[in-house]
C-alpha positions, -999 to +999 in steps of 0.1 A: +266-608+590+257-623+624+260-598+652+260-564+635+236-540+650+214-519+628+234-489+646+264-498+625+249-514+591+223-491+587+219-456+569+221-467+537+249-479+513+284-462+512+294-442+482+324-455+470+350-452+439+377-474+429+413-467+416+425-497+394+405-529+390+395-523+351+392-547+322+411-580+329+421-569+364+413-599+389+414-583+421+390-554+411+363-581+404+366-594+436+366-562+456+333-551+436+320-584+446+331-581+482+316-549+488+283-552+476+274-587+490+262-571+522+246-544+501+271-518+522+287-503+492+274-487+463+300-482+435+296-447+417+330-436+404+363-446+391+392-441+380+397-476+364+430-475+341+458-458+334+448-460+298+421-434+291+405-460+265+409-493+293+391-467+319+358-452+296+356-489+284+357-505+318+334-477+334+308-484+306+310-523+311+303-513+349+275-489+343+292-459+359+279-424+351+305-412+322+310-381+343+319-402+371+350-417+351+380-404+353+413-404+338+435-403+370+432-406+406+440-371+417+410-360+393+385-383+409+397-370+445+393-332+437+361-336+416+344-361+442+355-340+471+333-312+460+305-332+449+274-332+473+271-368+466+306-376+460+322-408+472+328-413+512+355-444+503+378-453+479+392-491+468+427-488+457+435-523+436+462-511+414+501-524+415+519-514+444+535-480+437+504-464+429+489-475+470+503-443+485+502-413+459+463-422+451+460-430+493+475-395+498+453-378+476+421-393+487+427-387+529+434-353+517+407-349+506+387-361+531+380-394+520+382-430+535+408-454+519+407-490+517+437-504+499+451-532+486+482-548+500+513-545+506+509-507+513+536-491+496+567-499+480+592-485+510+590-484+544+596-449+545+567-438+523+548-460+543+554-443+576+544-407+562+510-423+550+506-433+583+509-400+595+487-385+571+462-411+586+467-402+620+462-364+609+431-370+589+414-394+610+401-412+583+393-447+585+421-470+568+414-506+557+440-528+546+425-559+526+446-588+544+414-606+536+428-638+553+420-623+585+385-622+584+375-662+577+357-676+603+381-702+614+409-680+616+385-657+639+383-689+657+418-699+658+427-662+671+405-663+698+415-698+712+447-689+715+436-652+731+423-674+758+447-693+764+437-727+749+471-733+735+489-725+765+521-709+762+527-704+723+558-720+716+558-724+673+545-708+646+546-717+612+529-705+584+535-709+545+523-696+511+538-717+481+522-710+444+533-722+411+523-699+389+555-679+385+578-714+377+585-700+341+592-664+330+552-658+324+563-618+324+584-625+291+552-638+278+533-598+286+512-615+313+503-580+331+496-598+364+532-613+363+548-582+346+543-556+375+549-581+402+585-591+386+591-553+383+606-531+414+595-501+403+557-508+401+564-538+432+588-522+457+620-544+471+597-580+473+585-599+451+567-635+462+576-617+498+554-593+489+528-601+473+522-634+494+545-636+522+533-602+538+500-626+536+519-653+558+533-632+581+503-610+589+482-639+593+512-656+617+506-622+639+470-615+638+462-653+651+493-660+676+490-621+690+529-622+690+549-593+681+580-603+657+614-593+674+641-604+645+644-624+615+667-646+594+658-645+556+670-663+523+655-647+495+657-666+456+652-656+420+652-692+407+641-680+372+665-666+351+668-628+348+639-622+373+645-589+389+625-597+427+624-631+448+602-659+438+611-681+466+616-670+506+624-687+533+624-667+568+631-682+605+612-653+632+619-647+666+591-633+687+595-613+717+590-627+751+556-628+764+557-629+807+584-651+818+582-677+795+607-690+764+603-666+735+583-683+708+600-689+674+588-693+637+590-702+601+578-689+571+577-700+534+562-679+506+569-693+468+556-691+436+578-711+420+566-745+434+549-764+413+517-784+428+507-757+443+480-734+432+475-712+467+486-732+495+484-707+522+488-726+558+490-719+594+504-738+623+505-728+658+519-749+686+515-741+723+526-759+759+487-769+759+480-777+724+484-772+685+462-758+657+463-761+620+443-742+592+446-750+554+430-720+530+419-743+509+398-760+530+389-729+550+357-745+569+376-758+590+400-758+619+423-791+637+426-787+673+447-811+692+452-805+730+480-827+741+478-857+749+442-861+734+426-870+699+428-845+668+393-823+672+379-814+639+359-777+648+338-768+620+328-731+607+294-726+625+296-762+643+295-772+680+320-749+699+322-719+674+333-690+696+312-654+693+343-642+673+339-669+644+300-668+647+302-631+639+315-635+607+298-666+593+274-661+569+256-693+559+248-728+579+273-753+584+283-777+558+279-750+528+311-738+513+325-700+529+356-693+514+376-664+497+348-642+482+328-643+516+363-632+537+368-603+516+334-594+520+340-597+556+370-570+552+343-546+536+317-551+561+338-547+586+350-510+572+315-503+562+309-506+604+341-483+611+330-454+582+291-455+595+307-451+632+329-421+618+295-403+605+291-396+639+317-371+641+346-392+650+325-423+664+344-457+672+326-490+655+320-520+683+351-533+700+345-562+683+353-549+644+384-559+636+399-551+604+437-548+593+445-509+594+476-486+586+496-499+612+491-533+598+505-518+565+532-505+581+548-537+598+543-557+566+569-533+547+588-532+581+590-572+574+596-566+536+630-543+543+639-564+570+641-595+548+657-581+521+686-568+545+690-599+563+693-617+528+719-595+514+740-602+547+741-638+540+707-643+563+724-624+595+694-620+619+678-585+616+655-565+640+625-553+625 
């Protein structure tokens, strides 16, 4: 990664373990690829499945020492904390209901945490976990990976520098089509747990991808949400959680200007959309548009001027984007690299923490426990609003 200092990236790979992510788990493989892309992490332990046989088989496939393949995350946390060569960090890549208890076990064992989103199944448990993170002082990273795309960092810096003027409109959407039919009824594991309130929490598409859309809108715009009006639907008969979400947003005023407004659409029943994350931001001086399917480009339109195509690593690239750019312009760079950028930032923070609570450089940016808590507040506000026929609800 461009711009990482030796003092923050040196010191040998960080020993980490993984909870979940065994055979057949998509996101576990993504985390492992991201963690090793920059040689910052080495996987040495795991509780890779709640099924002992699957956990053992998964550990064998990954070449883990059998003695460091555990039957549960609690066993793993206790055992690794006692080892002189124990893990320094853990990646939690399980269904949502395991995030908080697993993170709690490792934080209490003195181990840094990298956790998939959403943070929890309720705002109350998210707040309790946040208090524990503050108490332990450990690094906590939430993998909202889209925040680490170079052109998203570019957009964020352009907004912060005032190139768009006063922000007026923020629109974010994340449509998919994979749950258009009742896939959970076929036994498909990923669909089954995402449709189960006991495992996923109060949000279906809202928690799975709506939180990504909301987090990205907040990350780039820098605005704080005041209130929202949400309409949640479950179009597939019998589905217990939402599969389509429409949300209107009212942001807190900045200075004396008119408060910005926004919209979010998240759907998993939109045929023709595979992974259609998009972000549009408009201000008094211009607008920006970014599409995750074509992530190396950012459209910028100064008001009254022709549209400009900004490219990753190309002319006009800002420092925030250049620092997380890996390959020369024109070479595709996307999802896996974005995830790896989050792990690179995590490594810098963890190595800084080795220095008796030291802080990483100011340019190190990653989603934290605070983002996780806000994501849960967003979910709960949306559910509450929708139950009241879209009533405006404070975050």
